[in-house]
Each structure stands twice: as structure tokens, then as C-alpha cells.
N, CA, C and O atoms as a printed pandas DataFrame, in Angstrom:
     atom_number atom_name residue_name chain_id  residue_number  x_coord  y_coord  z_coord
0              1         N          MET        A               1   20.952   13.123    9.729
1              2        CA          MET        A               1   19.887   13.596    8.861
2              3         C          MET        A               1   19.265   14.838    9.483
3              4         O          MET        A               1   19.071   14.900   10.697
4              5         N          SER        A               2   18.959   15.803    8.671
5              6        CA          SER        A               2   18.342   17.026    9.167
6              7         C          SER        A               2   16.874   16.769    9.512
7              8         O          SER        A               2   16.304   15.744    9.138
8              9         N          ASN        A               3   16.288   17.701   10.219
9             10        CA          ASN        A               3   14.892   17.586   10.639
10            11         C          ASN        A               3   13.978   17.685    9.416
11            12         O          ASN        A               3   13.943   18.731    8.768
12            13         N          PRO        A               4   13.236   16.620    9.083
13            14        CA          PRO        A               4   12.385   16.673    7.895
14            15         C          PRO        A               4   11.204   17.628    8.039
15            16         O          PRO        A               4   10.588   18.000    7.040
16            17         N          LEU        A               5   10.883   18.028    9.263
17            18        CA          LEU        A               5    9.747   18.918    9.491
18            19         C          LEU        A               5   10.141   20.395    9.507
19            20         O          LEU        A               5    9.282   21.264    9.660
20            21         N          ARG        A               6   11.418   20.680    9.351
21            22        CA          ARG        A               6   11.941   22.041    9.470
22            23         C          ARG        A               6   11.214   23.052    8.577
23            24         O          ARG        A               6   10.896   24.150    9.033
24            25         N          ASP        A               7   10.948   22.704    7.328
25            26        CA          ASP        A               7   10.354   23.649    6.380
26            27         C          ASP        A               7    8.857   23.416    6.132
27            28         O          ASP        A               7    8.274   24.006    5.222
28            29         N          VAL        A               8    8.251   22.564    6.937
29            30        CA          VAL        A               8    6.832   22.258    6.754
30            31         C          VAL        A               8    5.979   23.475    7.097
31            32         O          VAL        A               8    6.229   24.170    8.081
32            33         N          GLU        A               9    4.974   23.717    6.270
33            34        CA          GLU        A               9    4.104   24.888    6.437
34            35         C          GLU        A               9    2.667   24.525    6.787
35            36         O          GLU        A               9    1.858   25.413    7.058
36            37         N          GLY        A              10    2.338   23.244    6.786
37            38        CA          GLY        A              10    0.966   22.850    7.102
38            39         C          GLY        A              10    0.677   21.436    6.644
39            40         O          GLY        A              10    1.574   20.599    6.543
40            41         N          PHE        A              11   -0.585   21.187    6.369
41            42        CA          PHE        A              11   -1.047   19.850    6.007
42            43         C          PHE        A              11   -1.826   19.907    4.703
43            44         O          PHE        A              11   -2.443   20.922    4.380
44            45         N          ALA        A              12   -1.793   18.822    3.968
45            46        CA          ALA        A              12   -2.588   18.665    2.751
46            47         C          ALA        A              12   -3.368   17.376    2.889
47            48         O          ALA        A              12   -2.831   16.354    3.317
48            49         N          TRP        A              13   -4.640   17.430    2.524
49            50        CA          TRP        A              13   -5.493   16.252    2.624
50            51         C          TRP        A              13   -5.989   15.880    1.244
51            52         O          TRP        A              13   -6.544   16.708    0.522
52            53         N          ASP        A              14   -5.784   14.621    0.887
53            54        CA          ASP        A              14   -6.230   14.070   -0.380
54            55         C          ASP        A              14   -7.742   13.844   -0.293
55            56         O          ASP        A              14   -8.204   13.052    0.529
56            57         N          GLU        A              15   -8.507   14.531   -1.130
57            58        CA          GLU        A              15   -9.969   14.431   -1.086
58            59         C          GLU        A              15  -10.447   12.982   -1.202
59            60         O          GLU        A              15  -11.397   12.585   -0.527
60            61         N          ALA        A              16   -9.796   12.200   -2.047
61            62        CA          ALA        A              16  -10.228   10.820   -2.254
62            63         C          ALA        A              16  -10.016    9.955   -1.014
63            64         O          ALA        A              16  -10.732    8.974   -0.814
64            65         N          ASN        A              17   -9.045   10.310   -0.187
65            66        CA          ASN        A              17   -8.738    9.498    0.998
66            67         C          ASN        A              17   -9.009   10.239    2.302
67            68         O          ASN        A              17   -8.541    9.802    3.354
68            69         N          SER        A              18   -9.742   11.333    2.268
69            70        CA          SER        A              18   -9.876   12.181    3.451
70            71         C          SER        A              18  -10.542   11.474    4.628
71            72         O          SER        A              18  -10.290   11.836    5.778
72            73         N          ASP        A              19  -11.378   10.485    4.371
73            74        CA          ASP        A              19  -12.058    9.784    5.455
74            75         C          ASP        A              19  -11.476    8.402    5.747
75            76         O          ASP        A              19  -11.979    7.694    6.619
76            77         N          LYS        A              20  -10.432    8.015    5.035
77            78        CA          LYS        A              20   -9.887    6.663    5.156
78            79         C          LYS        A              20   -9.460    6.327    6.583
79            80         O          LYS        A              20   -9.775    5.245    7.079
80            81         N          ASN        A              21   -8.752    7.233    7.246
81            82        CA          ASN        A              21   -8.280    6.944    8.600
82            83         C          ASN        A              21   -9.432    6.832    9.586
83            84         O          ASN        A              21   -9.353    6.083   10.560
84            85         N          TRP        A              22  -10.499    7.575    9.334
85            86        CA          TRP        A              22  -11.664    7.462   10.199
86            87         C          TRP        A              22  -12.325    6.091   10.030
87            88         O          TRP        A              22  -12.627    5.414   11.013
88            89         N          TYR        A              23  -12.545    5.693    8.784
89            90        CA          TYR        A              23  -13.216    4.411    8.533
90            91         C          TYR        A              23  -12.382    3.220    9.000
91            92         O          TYR        A              23  -12.934    2.244    9.509
92            93         N          LEU        A              24  -11.085    3.288    8.836
93            94        CA          LEU        A              24  -10.233    2.156    9.209
94            95         C          LEU        A              24   -9.871    2.124   10.691
95            96         O          LEU        A              24   -9.815    1.051   11.292
96            97         N          HIS        A              25   -9.623    3.310   11.291
97            98        CA          HIS        A              25   -9.074    3.338   12.652
98            99         C          HIS        A              25   -9.745    4.354   13.575
99           100         O          HIS        A              25   -9.305    4.546   14.709
100          101         N          GLU        A              26  -10.810    5.006   13.097
101          102        CA          GLU        A              26  -11.521    6.022   13.863
102          103         C          GLU        A              26  -10.596    7.143   14.351
103          104         O          GLU        A              26  -10.652    7.568   15.505
104          105         N          VAL        A              27   -9.740    7.606   13.425
105          106        CA          VAL        A              27   -8.849    8.740   13.682
106          107         C          VAL        A              27   -9.271    9.864   12.741
107          108         O          VAL        A              27   -9.290    9.688   11.522
108          109         N          THR        A              28   -9.611   11.024   13.315
109          110        CA          THR        A              28  -10.018   12.160   12.491
110          111         C          THR        A              28   -8.789   12.860   11.906
111          112         O          THR        A              28   -7.667   12.654   12.370
112          113         N          ASN        A              29   -9.012   13.680   10.894
113          114        CA          ASN        A              29   -7.911   14.451   10.314
114          115         C          ASN        A              29   -7.314   15.399   11.350
115          116         O          ASN        A              29   -6.099   15.594   11.383
116          117         N          THR        A              30   -8.148   15.982   12.186
117          118        CA          THR        A              30   -7.641   16.870   13.237
118          119         C          THR        A              30   -6.724   16.107   14.188
119          120         O          THR        A              30   -5.660   16.603   14.558
120          121         N          GLU        A              31   -7.133   14.904   14.583
121          122        CA          GLU        A              31   -6.275   14.082   15.450
122          123         C          GLU        A              31   -4.951   13.757   14.766
123          124         O          GLU        A              31   -3.915   13.699   15.428
124          125         N          CYS        A              32   -4.969   13.548   13.466
125          126        CA          CYS        A              32   -3.733   13.256   12.718
126          127         C          CYS        A              32   -2.749   14.417   12.801
127          128         O          CYS        A              32   -1.538   14.199   12.820
128          129         N          GLU        A              33   -3.248   15.635   12.849
129          130        CA          GLU        A              33   -2.387   16.813   12.887
130          131         C          GLU        A              33   -1.814   17.077   14.273
131          132         O          GLU        A              33   -0.683   17.548   14.393
132          133         N          GLU        A              34   -2.569   16.782   15.311
133          134        CA          GLU        A              34   -2.189   17.154   16.677
134          135         C          GLU        A              34   -0.828   16.627   17.139
135          136         O          GLU        A              34   -0.097   17.389   17.772
136          137         N          PRO        A              35   -0.439   15.382   16.868
137          138        CA          PRO        A              35    0.862   14.914   17.357
138          139         C          PRO        A              35    2.046   15.741   16.868
139          140         O          PRO        A              35    3.083   15.782   17.529
140          141         N          PHE        A              36    1.907   16.399   15.722
141          142        CA          PHE        A              36    3.000   17.196   15.184
142          143         C          PHE        A              36    3.257   18.470   16.005
143          144         O          PHE        A              36    4.264   19.151   15.811
144          145         N          PHE        A              37    2.339   18.777   16.915
145          146        CA          PHE        A              37    2.474   19.954   17.772
146          147         C          PHE        A              37    2.711   19.596   19.236
147          148         O          PHE        A              37    2.823   20.487   20.078
148          149         N          ASN        A              38    2.788   18.311   19.547
149          150        CA          ASN        A              38    2.951   17.850   20.919
150          151         C          ASN        A              38    4.245   17.060   21.078
151          152         O          ASN        A              38    4.641   16.314   20.182
152          153         N          LEU        A              39    4.894   17.228   22.217
153          154        CA          LEU        A              39    6.100   16.465   22.535
154          155         C          LEU        A              39    5.762   15.349   23.500
155          156         O          LEU        A              39    4.856   15.488   24.322
156          157         N          PRO        A              40    6.485   14.240   23.408
157          158        CA          PRO        A              40    7.500   13.968   22.389
158          159         C          PRO        A              40    6.874   13.534   21.067
159          160         O          PRO        A              40    5.780   12.971   21.022
160          161         N          LEU        A              41    7.592   13.812   20.022
161          162        CA          LEU        A              41    7.234   13.355   18.686
162          163         C          LEU        A              41    8.461   12.668   18.114
163          164         O          LEU        A              41    9.528   13.272   18.010
164          165         N          ILE        A              42    8.308   11.422   17.749
165          166        CA          ILE        A              42    9.393   10.670   17.126
166          167         C          ILE        A              42    9.104   10.602   15.631
167          168         O          ILE        A              42    8.041   10.134   15.224
168          169         N          VAL        A              43   10.039   11.065   14.815
169          170        CA          VAL        A              43    9.899   11.025   13.358
170          171         C          VAL        A              43   11.107   10.295   12.791
171          172         O          VAL        A              43   12.253   10.643   13.079
172          173         N          VAL        A              44   10.835    9.282   11.981
173          174        CA          VAL        A              44   11.901    8.467   11.406
174          175         C          VAL        A              44   11.626    8.268    9.920
175          176         O          VAL        A              44   10.490    8.009    9.521
176          177         N          ALA        A              45   12.663    8.389    9.109
177          178        CA          ALA        A              45   12.536    8.110    7.680
178          179         C          ALA        A              45   12.272    6.620    7.492
179          180         O          ALA        A              45   12.755    5.792    8.263
180          181         N          ASP        A              46   11.513    6.295    6.473
181          182        CA          ASP        A              46   11.142    4.909    6.185
182          183         C          ASP        A              46   11.588    4.553    4.774
183          184         O          ASP        A              46   10.770    4.496    3.856
184          185         N          PRO        A              47   12.904    4.310    4.597
185          186        CA          PRO        A              47   13.410    4.049    3.248
186          187         C          PRO        A              47   12.833    2.775    2.621
187          188         O          PRO        A              47   12.779    2.658    1.396
188          189         N          LYS        A              48   12.412    1.843    3.436
189          190        CA          LYS        A              48   11.840    0.599    2.929
190          191         C          LYS        A              48   10.563    0.851    2.120
191          192         O          LYS        A              48   10.249    0.095    1.200
192          193         N          HIS        A              49    9.830    1.914    2.464
193          194        CA          HIS        A              49    8.591    2.233    1.771
194          195         C          HIS        A              49    8.676    3.525    0.965
195          196         O          HIS        A              49    7.651    4.070    0.556
196          197         N          SER        A              50    9.880    4.013    0.739
197          198        CA          SER        A              50   10.075    5.267    0.004
198          199         C          SER        A              50   10.426    4.965   -1.446
199          200         O          SER        A              50   11.594    5.006   -1.830
200          201         N          PHE        A              51    9.427    4.666   -2.235
201          202        CA          PHE        A              51    9.682    4.308   -3.626
202          203         C          PHE        A              51    9.794    5.540   -4.514
203          204         O          PHE        A              51   10.814    5.735   -5.176
204          205         N          ILE        A              52    8.774    6.360   -4.535
205          206        CA          ILE        A              52    8.759    7.552   -5.377
206          207         C          ILE        A              52    9.082    8.790   -4.551
207          208         O          ILE        A              52    9.860    9.645   -4.975
208          209         N          GLU        A              53    8.478    8.880   -3.369
209          210        CA          GLU        A              53    8.699   10.005   -2.464
210          211         C          GLU        A              53    9.211    9.469   -1.131
211          212         O          GLU        A              53    8.912    8.339   -0.747
212          213         N          ARG        A              54    9.979   10.287   -0.439
213          214        CA          ARG        A              54   10.476    9.892    0.870
214          215         C          ARG        A              54    9.308    9.791    1.837
215          216         O          ARG        A              54    8.528   10.730    2.001
216          217         N          GLN        A              55    9.206    8.646    2.466
217          218        CA          GLN        A              55    8.122    8.408    3.410
218          219         C          GLN        A              55    8.685    8.380    4.828
219          220         O          GLN        A              55    9.837    8.001    5.040
220          221         N          TYR        A              56    7.869    8.783    5.790
221          222        CA          TYR        A              56    8.265    8.825    7.194
222          223         C          TYR        A              56    7.189    8.173    8.042
223          224         O          TYR        A              56    6.038    8.033    7.629
224          225         N          TYR        A              57    7.599    7.777    9.243
225          226        CA          TYR        A              57    6.588    7.425   10.223
226          227         C          TYR        A              57    6.857    8.222   11.479
227          228         O          TYR        A              57    7.989    8.611   11.768
228          229         N          ALA        A              58    5.782    8.455   12.222
229          230        CA          ALA        A              58    5.870    9.257   13.436
230          231         C          ALA        A              58    5.083    8.581   14.546
231          232         O          ALA        A              58    4.067    7.926   14.313
232          233         N          LEU        A              59    5.585    8.761   15.756
233          234        CA          LEU        A              59    4.883    8.327   16.955
234          235         C          LEU        A              59    4.654    9.566   17.797
235          236         O          LEU        A              59    5.595   10.301   18.097
236          237         N          GLY        A              60    3.402    9.803   18.181
237          238        CA          GLY        A              60    3.113   10.994   18.964
238          239         C          GLY        A              60    1.754   10.916   19.626
239          240         O          GLY        A              60    1.013    9.944   19.473
240          241         N          ARG        A              61    1.444   11.990   20.381
241          242        CA          ARG        A              61    0.200   12.042   21.147
242          243         C          ARG        A              61   -0.708   13.162   20.654
243          244         O          ARG        A              61   -0.249   14.219   20.221
244          245         N          THR        A              62   -2.009   12.898   20.734
245          246        CA          THR        A              62   -2.990   13.926   20.424
246          247         C          THR        A              62   -3.189   14.804   21.661
247          248         O          THR        A              62   -2.625   14.537   22.722
248          249         N          ASP        A              63   -3.984   15.834   21.510
249          250        CA          ASP        A              63   -4.277   16.724   22.639
250          251         C          ASP        A              63   -5.018   15.992   23.760
251          252         O          ASP        A              63   -4.958   16.405   24.918
252          253         N          ARG        A              64   -5.701   14.931   23.426
253          254        CA          ARG        A              64   -6.426   14.130   24.429
254          255         C          ARG        A              64   -5.629   12.909   24.865
255          256         O          ARG        A              64   -6.172   11.980   25.463
256          257         N          ASN        A              65   -4.332   12.924   24.558
257          258        CA          ASN        A              65   -3.400   11.872   24.968
258          259         C          ASN        A              65   -3.664   10.524   24.292
259          260         O          ASN        A              65   -3.392    9.475   24.874
260          261         N          ARG        A              66   -4.181   10.549   23.096
261          262        CA          ARG        A              66   -4.294    9.333   22.298
262          263         C          ARG        A              66   -2.954    9.129   21.613
263          264         O          ARG        A              66   -2.439   10.044   20.970
264          265         N          TRP        A              67   -2.395    7.958   21.744
265          266        CA          TRP        A              67   -1.070    7.675   21.201
266          267         C          TRP        A              67   -1.216    7.106   19.793
267          268         O          TRP        A              67   -1.780    6.029   19.601
268          269         N          LEU        A              68   -0.695    7.853   18.805
269          270        CA          LEU        A              68   -0.882    7.489   17.402
270          271         C          LEU        A              68    0.427    7.140   16.706
271          272         O          LEU        A              68    1.495    7.662   17.027
272          273         N          SER        A              69    0.302    6.253   15.757
273          274        CA          SER        A              69    1.363    5.948   14.803
274          275         C          SER        A              69    0.889    6.482   13.459
275          276         O          SER        A              69   -0.202    6.146   12.998
276          277         N          LEU        A              70    1.719    7.320   12.831
277          278        CA          LEU        A              70    1.337    7.957   11.575
278          279         C          LEU        A              70    2.380    7.668   10.504
279          280         O          LEU        A              70    3.580    7.635   10.779
280          281         N          THR        A              71    1.916    7.465    9.310
281          282        CA          THR        A              71    2.785    7.355    8.146
282          283         C          THR        A              71    2.468    8.558    7.271
283          284         O          THR        A              71    1.300    8.876    7.045
284          285         N          PHE        A              72    3.517    9.237    6.771
285          286        CA          PHE        A              72    3.268   10.458    5.998
286          287         C          PHE        A              72    4.396   10.723    5.017
287          288         O          PHE        A              72    5.480   10.147    5.109
288          289         N          ILE        A              73    4.109   11.613    4.074
289          290        CA          ILE        A              73    5.101   12.147    3.157
290          291         C          ILE        A              73    5.063   13.665    3.292
291          292         O          ILE        A              73    4.122   14.227    3.853
292          293         N          ILE        A              74    6.084   14.312    2.778
293          294        CA          ILE        A              74    6.102   15.771    2.716
294          295         C          ILE        A              74    6.178   16.156    1.240
295          296         O          ILE        A              74    7.125   15.807    0.535
296          297         N          ARG        A              75    5.164   16.878    0.800
297          298        CA          ARG        A              75    5.095   17.303   -0.597
298          299         C          ARG        A              75    4.803   18.796   -0.618
299          300         O          ARG        A              75    3.831   19.256   -0.019
300          301         N          ASP        A              76    5.647   19.544   -1.308
301          302        CA          ASP        A              76    5.482   21.004   -1.407
302          303         C          ASP        A              76    5.372   21.646   -0.020
303          304         O          ASP        A              76    4.533   22.518    0.205
304          305         N          ASN        A              77    6.238   21.199    0.914
305          306        CA          ASN        A              77    6.293   21.712    2.293
306          307         C          ASN        A              77    5.007   21.476    3.083
307          308         O          ASN        A              77    4.742   22.177    4.059
308          309         N          LEU        A              78    4.214   20.498    2.670
309          310        CA          LEU        A              78    2.994   20.133    3.384
310          311         C          LEU        A              78    3.036   18.658    3.762
311          312         O          LEU        A              78    3.464   17.816    2.972
312          313         N          ILE        A              79    2.591   18.355    4.968
313          314        CA          ILE        A              79    2.502   16.970    5.425
314          315         C          ILE        A              79    1.242   16.358    4.843
315          316         O          ILE        A              79    0.152   16.918    4.961
316          317         N          ARG        A              80    1.403   15.196    4.211
317          318        CA          ARG        A              80    0.264   14.419    3.717
318          319         C          ARG        A              80    0.258   13.113    4.493
319          320         O          ARG        A              80    1.110   12.250    4.283
320          321         N          VAL        A              81   -0.701   12.975    5.384
321          322        CA          VAL        A              81   -0.801   11.760    6.186
322          323         C          VAL        A              81   -1.361   10.647    5.312
323          324         O          VAL        A              81   -2.412   10.789    4.689
324          325         N          ILE        A              82   -0.632    9.538    5.284
325          326        CA          ILE        A              82   -1.049    8.379    4.504
326          327         C          ILE        A              82   -1.916    7.465    5.358
327          328         O          ILE        A              82   -2.953    6.971    4.913
328          329         N          SER        A              83   -1.469    7.248    6.599
329          330        CA          SER        A              83   -2.270    6.430    7.502
330          331         C          SER        A              83   -2.019    6.848    8.934
331          332         O          SER        A              83   -0.955    7.361    9.280
332          333         N          ALA        A              84   -3.028    6.617    9.760
333          334        CA          ALA        A              84   -2.939    6.926   11.188
334          335         C          ALA        A              84   -3.747    5.889   11.944
335          336         O          ALA        A              84   -4.853    5.522   11.547
336          337         N          ARG        A              85   -3.165    5.423   13.052
337          338        CA          ARG        A              85   -3.827    4.415   13.877
338          339         C          ARG        A              85   -3.251    4.500   15.280
339          340         O          ARG        A              85   -2.250    5.179   15.511
340          341         N          ASP        A              86   -3.889    3.809   16.212
341          342        CA          ASP        A              86   -3.333    3.725   17.557
342          343         C          ASP        A              86   -2.024    2.950   17.514
343          344         O          ASP        A              86   -1.869    2.010   16.734
344          345         N          MET        A              87   -1.075    3.361   18.373
345          346        CA          MET        A              87    0.208    2.651   18.448
346          347         C          MET        A              87   -0.025    1.208   18.899
347          348         O          MET        A              87   -0.900    0.925   19.717
348          349         N          ASN        A              88    0.787    0.305   18.339
349          350        CA          ASN        A              88    0.776   -1.064   18.836
350          351         C          ASN        A              88    1.703   -1.166   20.054
351          352         O          ASN        A              88    2.340   -0.179   20.424
352          353         N          GLN        A              89    1.782   -2.316   20.662
353          354        CA          GLN        A              89    2.550   -2.480   21.895
354          355         C          GLN        A              89    4.034   -2.161   21.697
355          356         O          GLN        A              89    4.642   -1.507   22.544
356          357         N          LYS        A              90    4.606   -2.608   20.613
357          358        CA          LYS        A              90    6.027   -2.345   20.334
358          359         C          LYS        A              90    6.281   -0.846   20.188
359          360         O          LYS        A              90    7.259   -0.321   20.720
360          361         N          GLU        A              91    5.398   -0.165   19.467
361          362        CA          GLU        A              91    5.538    1.281   19.273
362          363         C          GLU        A              91    5.370    2.036   20.595
363          364         O          GLU        A              91    6.086    3.003   20.852
364          365         N          ARG        A              92    4.422    1.593   21.434
365          366        CA          ARG        A              92    4.219    2.239   22.739
366          367         C          ARG        A              92    5.482    2.138   23.598
367          368         O          ARG        A              92    5.866    3.101   24.262
368          369         N          LYS        A              93    6.122    0.973   23.580
369          370        CA          LYS        A              93    7.355    0.798   24.355
370          371         C          LYS        A              93    8.453    1.723   23.850
371          372         O          LYS        A              93    9.176    2.324   24.645
372          373         N          LYS        A              94    8.582    1.838   22.544
373          374        CA          LYS        A              94    9.581    2.733   21.956
374          375         C          LYS        A              94    9.293    4.176   22.346
375          376         O          LYS        A              94   10.204    4.926   22.697
376          377         N          TYR        A              95    8.036    4.558   22.285
377          378        CA          TYR        A              95    7.629    5.914   22.621
378          379         C          TYR        A              95    7.893    6.195   24.107
379          380         O          TYR        A              95    8.450    7.236   24.454
380          381         N          GLU        A              96    7.499    5.277   24.968
381          382        CA          GLU        A              96    7.717    5.445   26.409
382          383         C          GLU        A              96    9.200    5.553   26.734
383          384         O          GLU        A              96    9.589    6.345   27.592
384          385         N          SER        A              97   10.028    4.767   26.060
385          386        CA          SER        A              97   11.468    4.836   26.333
386          387         C          SER        A              97   12.046    6.173   25.898
387          388         O          SER        A              97   13.011    6.647   26.497
388          389         N          SER        A              98   11.475    6.795   24.864
389          390        CA          SER        A              98   11.964    8.117   24.450
390          391         C          SER        A              98   11.661    9.151   25.526
391          392         O          SER        A              98   12.451   10.071   25.739
392          393         N          VAL        A              99   10.531    9.011   26.204
393          394        CA          VAL        A              99   10.178    9.927   27.277
394          395         C          VAL        A              99   11.152    9.747   28.441
395          396         O          VAL        A              99   11.601   10.727   29.036
396          397         N          LYS        A             100   11.474    8.509   28.762
397          398        CA          LYS        A             100   12.400    8.241   29.863
398          399         C          LYS        A             100   13.797    8.769   29.561
399          400         O          LYS        A             100   14.476    9.272   30.456
400          401         N          ARG        A             101   14.230    8.659   28.308
401          402        CA          ARG        A             101   15.567    9.138   27.927
402          403         C          ARG        A             101   15.630   10.657   27.844
403          404         O          ARG        A             101   16.705   11.242   27.974
404          405         N          ASN        A             102   14.488   11.297   27.630
405          406        CA          ASN        A             102   14.431   12.745   27.475
406          407         C          ASN        A             102   13.424   13.312   28.470
407          408         O          ASN        A             102   12.281   13.579   28.100
408          409         N          PRO        A             103   13.825   13.499   29.716
409          410        CA          PRO        A             103   12.889   13.942   30.746
410          411         C          PRO        A             103   12.214   15.276   30.435
411          412         O          PRO        A             103   11.139   15.546   30.971
412          413         N          ARG        A             104   12.804   16.117   29.592
413          414        CA          ARG        A             104   12.177   17.398   29.266
414          415         C          ARG        A             104   10.864   17.208   28.524
415          416         O          ARG        A             104   10.057   18.134   28.455
416          417         N          PHE        A             105   10.631   15.999   27.957
417          418        CA          PHE        A             105    9.374   15.709   27.288
418          419         C          PHE        A             105    8.253   15.413   28.265
419          420         O          PHE        A             105    7.080   15.518   27.906
420          421         N          SER        A             106    8.585   15.050   29.482
421          422        CA          SER        A             106    7.565   14.682   30.474
422          423         C          SER        A             106    6.803   15.919   30.924
423          424         O          SER        A             106    7.350   17.019   30.998
424          425         N          GLU        A             107    5.543   15.712   31.218
425          426        CA          GLU        A             107    4.724   16.838   31.684
426          427         C          GLU        A             107    4.251   16.562   33.084
427          428         O          GLU        A             107    3.544   17.382   33.670
């Protein structure tokens, strides 16, 4: 599969849900964007939840090293974050193993 982020030009925020991640998980919109600019970033298609639009999930770090799990779609070359929260234990292990397998991601 090709890189789904290849043609992305930015982010789009749904006005009706713009504060949802903050109220549910205390993740700001800015924090939601940061993992897309930091390595490592794991992005995987989520066909199980891709009913109308292709949905993805991502594991990544914010600039302050907060480890987030994000669910998003890409619409009109813009990332629309559906949900963002701290990684659970299983996700943290997967993320850590990606760093070990790819030493160039380590800082």
C-alpha cells in the first residue's frame, strides 16, 4: 500500500467536534497534529471501520513526548482527526518495538 499521507496538505477540524478530544481525553487539536511531524509515526489502514471513507489509525508522539493513538480520515487532502487519546499498553508496546526495529527513529 502506498503512503496515505503522501498528498496530505494539512488538517481540517469539524466545528461540531472541535473540542471532543479535549473533553474526552484532554488532547488539544494542536497535540493531535504534532505526531504527524514526529518520528516514529505508525500509520495503518483500518478496513474494519472504513464504511464510507477509508479510516486510519496512527501511533505517534507529540512535541512534549506524549504518546498518542489517533483515528483519522483523509478528505480533500486534509487529515480529519476523529479521535485522539493516550496510547494503551498494547499500543505502547507496538510503538516501542517499531523504535527498536528502526534505530534511525531513536533520538
